[in-house]
KEZA-443100 format. One record per residue (C-alpha): x, y, z. Coordinates in steps of 0.2 Angstrom, whole numbers, padded with zeros to 4 digits, always signed. Layout:
<pts>
XYZ
...
</pts>
This chain:
<pts>
-0042+0123-0005
-0047+0109-0017
-0061+0112-0029
-0070+0101-0041
-0061+0112-0055
-0044+0106-0049
-0039+0090-0057
-0030+0077-0046
-0015+0068-0052
-0018+0051-0059
-0005+0039-0053
-0003+0022-0061
+0007+0007-0056
+0021-0001-0067
+0029-0018-0064
+0039-0018-0081
+0041-0006-0095
+0026-0012-0105
+0016-0006-0090
+0024+0011-0090
+0019+0013-0109
+0002+0007-0105
+0000+0020-0091
+0007+0034-0102
-0003+0031-0117
-0019+0029-0107
-0019+0045-0098
-0008+0043-0082
+0000+0059-0075
+0013+0050-0065
+0019+0032-0064
+0027+0023-0049
+0038+0008-0050
+0051-0001-0040
+0070-0006-0041
+0077-0023-0044
+0089-0019-0029
+0074-0022-0017
+0068-0009-0005
+0051-0009-0013
+0035-0017-0006
+0032-0027-0022
+0047-0038-0023
+0038-0050-0035
+0036-0038-0048
+0049-0037-0063
+0055-0020-0057
+0068-0010-0065
+0087-0009-0066
+0094+0006-0057
+0106+0009-0072
+0090+0011-0083
+0081+0024-0072
+0088+0039-0080
+0082+0033-0097
+0065+0029-0090
+0064+0046-0083
+0069+0054-0099
+0055+0044-0108
+0042+0049-0095
+0047+0068-0095
+0046+0068-0114
+0029+0063-0113
+0024+0075-0099
+0023+0062-0085
+0031+0061-0068
+0040+0046-0062
+0041+0040-0043
+0052+0026-0037
+0046+0016-0022
+0058+0014-0008
+0044+0009+0003
+0051-0005+0014
+0060-0005+0031
+0079-0004+0030
+0091-0013+0041
+0107-0005+0048
+0119-0014+0036
+0108-0009+0021
+0109+0010+0024
+0126+0012+0014
+0118+0004-0002
+0102+0015+0001
+0113+0031+0001
+0120+0026-0015
+0103+0023-0023
+0096+0039-0017
+0110+0049-0024
+0108+0040-0041
+0089+0043-0041
+0092+0061-0038
+0104+0063-0052
+0092+0053-0063
+0079+0067-0061
+0067+0055-0052
+0052+0066-0047
+0049+0058-0030
+0052+0043-0019
+0039+0034-0009
+0046+0030+0008
+0041+0019+0023
+0056+0020+0034
+0057+0036+0045
+0076+0034+0045
+0077+0033+0026
+0067+0049+0025
+0079+0057+0036
+0094+0051+0027
+0087+0058+0010
+0085+0075+0017
+0103+0075+0023
+0108+0070+0005
+0098+0082-0005
+0083+0094-0004
+0080+0091-0023
+0071+0074-0021
+0053+0075-0016
+0048+0062-0002
+0031+0054-0002
+0026+0045+0014
+0020+0028+0008
+0004+0020+0015
+0016+0008+0024
+0020+0023+0036
+0002+0021+0043
-0001+0040+0044
-0020+0039+0049
-0023+0057+0055
-0017+0074+0054
-0008+0072+0071
+0002+0057+0063
+0006+0067+0048
+0013+0082+0058
+0027+0071+0065
+0032+0065+0048
+0031+0083+0041
+0046+0086+0052
+0056+0076+0039
+0050+0088+0025
+0038+0075+0017
+0028+0083+0003
+0014+0070+0001
+0006+0057+0011
-0001+0041+0004
-0016+0039+0015
-0021+0022+0022
-0035+0013+0013
-0045+0011+0029
-0050+0030+0029
-0067+0036+0024
-0070+0051+0013
-0076+0060+0028
-0060+0056+0038
-0050+0061+0023
-0059+0078+0022
-0055+0081+0041
-0037+0077+0038
-0036+0089+0023
-0043+0103+0034
-0030+0100+0047
-0014+0098+0036
-0005+0107+0022
+0003+0091+0016
-0003+0084-0001
-0014+0069+0001
-0014+0054-0010
-0027+0040-0009
-0029+0023-0017
-0045+0023-0029
-0043+0006-0037
-0036-0011-0034
-0033-0025-0021
-0037-0021-0003
-0026-0028+0011
-0036-0033+0026
-0023-0027+0038
-0016-0010+0040
-0001-0007+0028
+0015-0007+0038
+0006-0016+0053
+0004-0033+0046
+0016-0046+0053
+0008-0062+0047
+0020-0066+0033
+0035-0063+0045
+0027-0073+0059
+0022-0088+0049
+0035-0089+0036
+0049-0077+0039
+0045-0066+0023
+0040-0049+0029
+0027-0038+0021
+0037-0024+0027
+0051-0030+0016
+0040-0033+0000
+0037-0052+0003
+0019-0053+0008
+0013-0071+0007
-0005-0066+0006
-0011-0076+0021
-0027-0065+0021
-0032-0074+0005
-0032-0091+0013
-0047-0100+0020
-0051-0099+0039
-0064-0107+0050
-0071-0098+0065
-0071-0106+0083
-0082-0097+0095
-0082-0101+0113
-0074-0117+0109
-0086-0123+0096
-0083-0123+0077
-0096-0113+0068
-0102-0118+0051
-0104-0103+0039
-0107-0114+0023
-0097-0107+0008
-0090-0092+0018
-0072-0098+0020
-0062-0083+0016
-0065-0073+0032
-0050-0061+0029
-0051-0058+0010
-0058-0041+0005
-0066-0037-0011
-0056-0025-0022
-0058-0006-0021
-0066+0003-0036
-0070+0021-0032
-0073+0028-0049
-0091+0033-0044
-0084+0043-0029
-0072+0053-0040
-0081+0070-0037
-0082+0067-0018
-0064+0062-0017
-0058+0078-0026
-0069+0089-0015
-0062+0080+0001
-0045+0086-0004
-0037+0071-0013
-0023+0078-0024
-0018+0061-0031
-0028+0046-0037
-0018+0030-0035
-0021+0014-0044
-0014-0002-0036
-0006-0015-0046
+0013-0017-0049
+0010-0035-0050
-0004-0034-0063
-0002-0035-0082
+0000-0020-0094
-0018-0023-0100
-0024-0020-0083
-0014-0004-0082
-0021+0002-0098
-0039-0003-0094
-0040+0005-0077
-0030+0020-0081
-0040+0025-0096
-0056+0023-0086
-0050+0034-0071
-0044+0047-0084
-0062+0048-0090
-0069+0049-0072
-0057+0063-0067
-0060+0073-0083
-0079+0071-0082
-0079+0077-0064
-0068+0092-0067
-0079+0096-0082
-0094+0096-0070
-0102+0081-0078
-0108+0066-0068
-0096+0051-0067
-0107+0037-0074
-0099+0021-0082
-0110+0009-0092
-0112-0008-0086
-0101-0014-0100
-0087-0002-0095
-0088-0009-0077
-0088-0027-0083
-0073-0023-0094
-0064-0016-0079
-0068-0032-0069
-0062-0042-0084
-0044-0036-0081
-0044-0041-0063
-0057-0041-0049
-0061-0051-0034
-0078-0041-0034
-0079-0022-0034
-0083-0012-0018
-0080+0006-0012
-0069-0001+0002
-0069+0009+0017
-0072+0026+0008
-0090+0026+0013
-0087+0020+0030
-0086+0002+0037
-0098-0011+0031
-0089-0027+0036
-0102-0039+0027
-0100-0029+0011
-0081-0028+0012
-0078-0046+0015
-0092-0058+0008
-0080-0072+0012
-0085-0083-0003
-0070-0081-0013
-0052-0074-0013
-0045-0074-0030
-0049-0067-0047
-0064-0075-0056
-0067-0062-0069
-0085-0057-0074
-0101-0066-0071
-0106-0073-0088
-0122-0080-0083
-0130-0096-0076
-0133-0113-0083
-0151-0117-0089
-0148-0134-0095
-0134-0147-0098
-0134-0157-0114
-0124-0171-0121
-0112-0160-0131
-0116-0142-0125
-0122-0131-0111
-0136-0119-0111
-0133-0102-0102
-0143-0087-0099
-0131-0072-0101
-0127-0058-0090
-0112-0053-0100
-0105-0054-0118
-0098-0071-0124
-0089-0076-0140
-0080-0091-0146
-0062-0091-0139
-0067-0083-0122
-0061-0092-0107
-0074-0097-0094
-0074-0106-0077
-0089-0115-0069
-0092-0111-0051
-0085-0124-0039
-0075-0127-0023
-0060-0116-0026
-0053-0120-0008
-0052-0138-0014
-0046-0133-0031
-0062-0141-0038
-0067-0130-0052
-0069-0134-0071
-0065-0121-0085
-0059-0119-0103
-0061-0109-0119
-0078-0108-0128
-0077-0118-0144
-0093-0112-0152
-0108-0101-0147
-0125-0105-0154
-0142-0096-0154
-0154-0110-0157
-0145-0121-0170
-0136-0107-0178
-0118-0104-0174
-0113-0086-0170
-0096-0079-0174
-0098-0062-0167
-0101-0057-0148
-0118-0061-0140
-0122-0050-0124
-0139-0056-0119
-0152-0069-0120
-0149-0088-0120
-0135-0097-0129
-0128-0114-0131
-0109-0116-0128
-0098-0130-0133
-0081-0134-0127
-0066-0146-0129
-0073-0161-0120
-0056-0166-0114
-0055-0151-0103
-0073-0151-0096
-0083-0165-0089
-0101-0159-0093
-0109-0173-0082
-0102-0163-0067
-0111-0147-0072
-0129-0143-0066
-0143-0131-0069
-0142-0115-0059
-0123-0116-0058
-0114-0099-0061
-0102-0097-0076
-0088-0084-0075
-0079-0076-0090
-0060-0077-0085
-0053-0071-0102
-0058-0060-0116
-0045-0061-0130
-0053-0047-0140
-0053-0035-0126
-0034-0039-0122
-0030-0036-0140
-0039-0019-0140
-0030-0014-0124
-0013-0019-0131
-0016-0008-0146
-0016+0007-0135
+0002+0005-0130
+0010-0006-0143
+0007+0006-0158
+0022+0016-0165
+0013+0032-0164
+0010+0040-0147
-0008+0039-0142
-0006+0053-0129
+0003+0068-0134
+0011+0083-0125
+0001+0100-0128
+0012+0113-0138
+0010+0131-0139
+0016+0140-0155
+0019+0158-0159
+0023+0163-0177
+0029+0180-0184
+0027+0181-0203
+0033+0198-0211
+0038+0202-0228
+0057+0206-0229
+0061+0196-0213
+0063+0177-0210
+0048+0167-0204
+0050+0165-0185
+0042+0150-0176
+0043+0149-0157
+0036+0135-0146
+0035+0129-0128
+0027+0112-0123
+0019+0107-0107
+0034+0096-0103
+0046+0111-0104
+0053+0108-0121
+0056+0123-0132
+0060+0128-0150
+0065+0143-0160
+0067+0141-0178
+0068+0153-0193
+0068+0151-0211
+0084+0153-0221
+0078+0166-0232
+0067+0182-0229
+0049+0181-0234
+0044+0189-0250
+0028+0199-0252
+0014+0189-0260
+0008+0193-0278
-0007+0182-0277
-0008+0170-0262
-0002+0178-0246
+0000+0167-0231
-0015+0165-0219
-0016+0161-0200
-0027+0145-0205
-0013+0139-0217
+0001+0142-0204
-0009+0133-0191
-0014+0118-0202
+0004+0115-0209
+0013+0117-0192
+0000+0106-0183
+0005+0091-0193
+0014+0083-0179
+0008+0065-0182
+0021+0052-0176
+0028+0064-0163
+0025+0066-0145
+0017+0083-0147
+0000+0090-0152
-0004+0109-0156
-0015+0116-0142
-0012+0135-0144
-0008+0144-0159
-0004+0163-0161
+0001+0171-0178
+0006+0189-0182
+0006+0192-0201
+0013+0209-0208
+0013+0215-0226
+0005+0200-0234
+0020+0189-0236
+0021+0173-0246
+0027+0157-0237
+0030+0141-0248
+0024+0125-0241
+0041+0118-0243
+0048+0131-0231
+0034+0127-0218
+0038+0108-0219
+0057+0111-0216
+0053+0122-0202
+0041+0110-0194
+0055+0096-0195
+0067+0108-0187
+0055+0113-0174
+0051+0094-0169
+0070+0091-0168
+0073+0106-0156
+0058+0101-0145
+0065+0083-0144
+0083+0089-0139
+0077+0103-0127
+0070+0092-0113
+0074+0102-0097
+0087+0094-0085
+0083+0099-0067
+0097+0106-0057
+0100+0096-0041
+0112+0098-0027
+0119+0084-0017
+0128+0085-0001
+0147+0085-0003
+0151+0073+0011
+0144+0056+0017
+0127+0060+0024
+0126+0043+0033
+0142+0044+0041
+0138+0061+0047
+0121+0055+0054
+0129+0041+0063
+0143+0052+0070
+0129+0062+0079
+0123+0047+0088
+0127+0046+0107
+0142+0035+0111
+0138+0017+0114
+0141+0013+0132
+0137-0003+0142
+0126+0002+0157
+0130-0006+0174
+0111-0006+0179
+0102-0022+0184
+0091-0029+0170
+0073-0025+0171
+0058-0036+0166
+0042-0028+0161
+0026-0038+0159
+0012-0032+0147
-0005-0038+0154
-0022-0039+0144
-0034-0041+0159
-0036-0035+0177
-0033-0053+0183
-0016-0053+0174
-0012-0037+0183
-0016-0044+0200
-0006-0059+0197
+0009-0049+0192
+0007-0038+0207
+0008-0053+0218
+0024-0058+0209
+0032-0041+0212
+0035-0038+0193
+0047-0024+0190
+0035-0014+0178
+0018-0017+0171
+0009-0012+0155
-0009-0012+0153
-0016-0016+0136
-0035-0018+0137
-0049-0020+0125
-0060-0009+0137
-0049+0006+0141
-0062+0010+0155
-0053-0003+0165
-0037+0007+0164
-0042+0016+0180
-0043+0000+0190
-0026-0005+0183
-0018+0011+0188
-0026+0010+0205
-0020-0008+0208
-0002-0003+0203
-0002+0012+0214
-0009+0003+0228
+0005-0009+0228
+0019+0003+0223
+0021-0004+0205
+0025+0006+0190
+0011+0006+0177
+0011+0011+0159
-0004+0011+0148
-0004+0006+0130
-0012+0016+0116
-0021+0008+0102
-0011+0005+0086
-0021+0016+0076
-0028+0034+0079
-0040+0041+0066
-0048+0058+0066
-0060+0061+0080
-0051+0048+0091
-0040+0060+0101
-0053+0057+0114
-0046+0040+0118
-0029+0049+0122
-0038+0061+0134
-0047+0047+0142
-0031+0038+0146
-0023+0055+0152
-0036+0056+0166
-0028+0041+0175
-0011+0050+0175
-0001+0033+0172
+0017+0032+0176
+0020+0032+0157
+0012+0028+0140
+0017+0014+0128
+0014+0024+0111
+0010+0013+0096
+0007+0027+0083
+0015+0044+0079
+0001+0054+0085
+0003+0049+0103
+0021+0055+0104
+0018+0074+0106
+0001+0073+0114
+0007+0063+0130
+0024+0072+0131
+0016+0089+0130
+0005+0083+0145
+0020+0078+0155
+0018+0060+0153
+0034+0049+0150
+0032+0041+0133
+0039+0024+0127
+0038+0018+0109
+0032+0001+0104
+0036-0011+0090
+0023-0004+0078
+0034+0012+0075
+0044+0000+0065
+0062+0004+0071
+0074-0007+0061
+0089+0005+0060
+0098+0018+0070
+0092+0033+0060
+0074+0029+0064
+0078+0026+0082
+0087+0042+0083
+0073+0052+0075
+0060+0044+0087
+0071+0047+0102
+0072+0066+0097
+0053+0066+0099
+0056+0064+0117
+0054+0045+0119
+0061+0037+0135
+0065+0021+0126
+0058+0011+0111
+0055-0007+0106
+0063-0013+0090
+0052-0019+0075
+0048-0037+0075
+0055-0038+0057
+0072-0039+0063
+0081-0056+0064
+0094-0061+0077
+0109-0054+0068
+0099-0038+0063
+0094-0035+0080
+0111-0036+0087
+0117-0024+0073
+0104-0011+0079
+0110-0014+0097
+0128-0011+0093
+0123+0005+0083
+0113+0014+0096
+0114+0017+0115
+0107+0001+0122
+0097+0011+0135
+0086+0016+0120
+0080-0001+0118
+0067-0013+0126
+0067-0030+0118
+0051-0042+0119
+0057-0059+0124
+0041-0068+0125
+0025-0065+0115
+0011-0071+0104
+0015-0061+0088
+0001-0049+0083
-0001-0054+0065
-0016-0046+0056
-0021-0029+0063
-0037-0024+0054
-0050-0011+0052
-0061-0025+0047
-0071-0033+0061
-0073-0052+0060
-0084-0052+0075
-0096-0040+0067
-0095-0048+0050
-0098-0066+0056
-0107-0065+0073
-0119-0051+0071
-0133-0045+0060
-0126-0028+0060
-0114-0020+0048
-0102-0010+0059
-0099-0004+0077
-0115+0007+0077
-0126-0008+0075
-0116-0024+0079
-0121-0027+0097
-0103-0029+0101
-0101-0048+0100
-0083-0046+0105
-0088-0042+0123
-0096-0059+0125
-0087-0071+0114
-0070-0079+0114
-0065-0081+0096
-0051-0090+0086
-0048-0092+0068
-0042-0109+0063
-0030-0110+0048
-0028-0124+0035
-0016-0133+0047
-0029-0134+0061
-0020-0121+0072
-0033-0109+0081
-0026-0091+0082
-0034-0080+0095
-0044-0065+0088
-0046-0049+0099
-0055-0033+0096
-0048-0016+0103
-0057-0001+0109
-0058+0006+0091
-0066-0011+0086
-0051-0015+0076
-0046-0033+0076
-0029-0041+0080
-0026-0060+0075
-0012-0066+0086
-0001-0081+0082
-0007-0096+0093
+0011-0101+0095
+0021-0090+0107
+0038-0084+0102
+0053-0084+0114
+0069-0075+0111
+0077-0083+0126
+0092-0089+0117
+0097-0071+0112
+0096-0064+0129
+0114-0067+0134
+0120-0058+0119
+0109-0044+0122
+0114-0042+0140
+0132-0043+0135
+0129-0029+0122
+0121-0018+0136
+0102-0020+0134
+0094-0020+0151
+0075-0018+0147
+0066-0034+0142
+0047-0038+0141
+0035-0052+0142
+0018-0050+0133
+0004-0060+0140
-0012-0065+0130
-0023-0077+0138
-0011-0083+0151
-0018-0088+0168
-0009-0084+0185
+0000-0101+0185
+0007-0098+0167
+0012-0080+0172
+0021-0086+0187
+0031-0099+0177
+0035-0087+0163
+0041-0073+0175
+0051-0086+0185
+0060-0093+0170
+0064-0076+0161
+0069-0069+0178
+0081-0083+0181
+0088-0080+0163
+0091-0062+0166
+0101-0066+0182
+0111-0079+0173
+0104-0094+0183
+0098-0103+0168
+0103-0103+0150
+0092-0097+0135
+0092-0114+0128
+0086-0122+0144
+0072-0108+0145
+0067-0111+0127
+0066-0130+0129
+0056-0129+0145
+0043-0117+0138
+0042-0127+0122
+0038-0143+0132
+0025-0135+0144
+0015-0127+0130
+0002-0137+0121
+0006-0130+0104
+0025-0127+0108
+0035-0111+0107
+0044-0104+0092
+0060-0095+0090
+0051-0085+0077
+0059-0069+0070
+0074-0070+0081
+0079-0088+0076
+0098-0088+0072
+0103-0085+0054
+0085-0082+0049
+0083-0072+0033
+0067-0062+0032
+0069-0060+0013
+0068-0079+0011
+0054-0084-0001
+0045-0100+0005
</pts>
């Protein structure tokens, strides 16, 4: 059980080696970083060469710091051999743990070795103890919790699992659940599940309600959350069971890493010591200066949609410096909220969406007519600028001024990690035995496992005048400046008053440090002697082409759609409703017409939400389409057939095999697969394992954040919002003028769907030839006539009466916004950067 006296690990990000040094020198207990080879969720970071990982781990371990490597993306079938090689090399390099998203990759790691710890990335979307229980079967030691959990929910999870919990405490917040965002993939072919997030959530959107464009003034960034800053919640997070505090920021600067790490080091140390965690306003402003879109507690204190997404900005602006009082011919008078000094960078409030902001460096600061060279942090000042950068005539009284850069703070932070001498040292315990007639013996052990045992060359003589004392021994042997060590504990035994020359102590101290440096422990690791991937693949069932007739399932989102499908004698139906109370009617309609009906679970299951599963169970459907790991065991144990959906993120045969072992009937591959990758998966597994979605509106953002509540209600969350989602049809209009449908689910989570439908018609012939017999159409707002046309065309496609190209062109022509081939476009590369 966690107590306030148990300090959590402080985990800092590193996009390059300067960031690693910044983290180490400013108090991080561990650092996480990615490889140049890919497979990490921050592909745009500098990242690290696999050939250098062993040296990096030696550096970290010498300093008493752990190193974790991120392999936190989905892996395709043809990439598994490369990943196997990487995993073996990381194990031999003494990496302390790898962060993993892909269930199949985790399984392969455990087949290769039991000496490399696995941490489940937040990309794995483990939102409850029930989800964690499934991942625990892969011997996962730690779970990085989704950012959308509150402290109360974290506490509940901690009480129901023995797996270590890691939580983000600072940095950028994704508006969508990590591992469940398909926006970049849908709109641009660069998957967030492959480290290529396009940050579409930071773009401006307009809201269309019931067909009318709403004007919200300067609120344009409807999907851009403020940053997380949980320093004030440190005691509560520790008490709730968080064993690791994680700082986001592998794309940030070393100065950011230094700044944020040292502040959270202070917060943790204060909390563990029983002191209140209270930062001064200046400390908070300095943290904001490194990077901030505005600080917030995120979801840690529960949902407050208006607080989380003010919607007025989406990018770093720095710290509010003050407001303009007056604009003169050659200067600007500002009432200060924060310190300013000549050389600081500032920006004046403007329309960022239109790139209409002015900014530059402060040339001089005046109080009255007196120029001030030092920093001024309050009162009224006059600022002058290079007139070529700023048109003063465009500025006005009341306009906000933001401080975007503080060169002196930057230099201060750089000094913490650019100096030759370590700023943070490894605690050392020394034991000394000094006895006349015997050599002086010094033995030591450091917290990083390094040891030493040195003796003087000559035996000690009895002192005539100045016998050695404990204080002199401690003082001489503690002179460890310039090394990575600091003396923490010292014990000395002195027998028969020996004399010890200072030169002897100096020589022994040098030998002691040399031994400590050479004695860094090398962990023993055991790797499997065979090819683990080949072994796992050999265990897969034989790929056989079934002789059964293709089956076309239709997923419905309203009862009217269910009725329309019943009239068309659709093979199989799935109900995916916002109001699950309507599931009873859906099941009854299907049973009354002798149709098979499956019910879809929500994509997310949090603590206290198992009641939703029990409510679905009452209707005894023919099966359940499971969209999160927690539903697998629940419905199977109740005797309900279970089918896995795309949100389980199956991109390779190892993940598919693991999930099928959890008693799935079949599963839907991830939407991150392109055409070639899907065909590779089909060839690697029994085709009867798979159901392929051939027509859908891609679900892009899946969010805990509720736009309905934030923009159409006076409330702050589902307890007081009045449920505008029940009464209004909403779309979000992007910068190109396309209106994307927004839908809320039973848990008040929002999904933004791509307005343009995606058709996989042109790949169906290849899938049929490879043995796939299950296909699915997913409806959104389609009416009966549209459903009839869709079902007719895809039905004819499956019987071979029309070609895939003909179906695609027909659907494209009859749809107002067209139809895209989307992720299954031929030769499409999900790693391509726009």
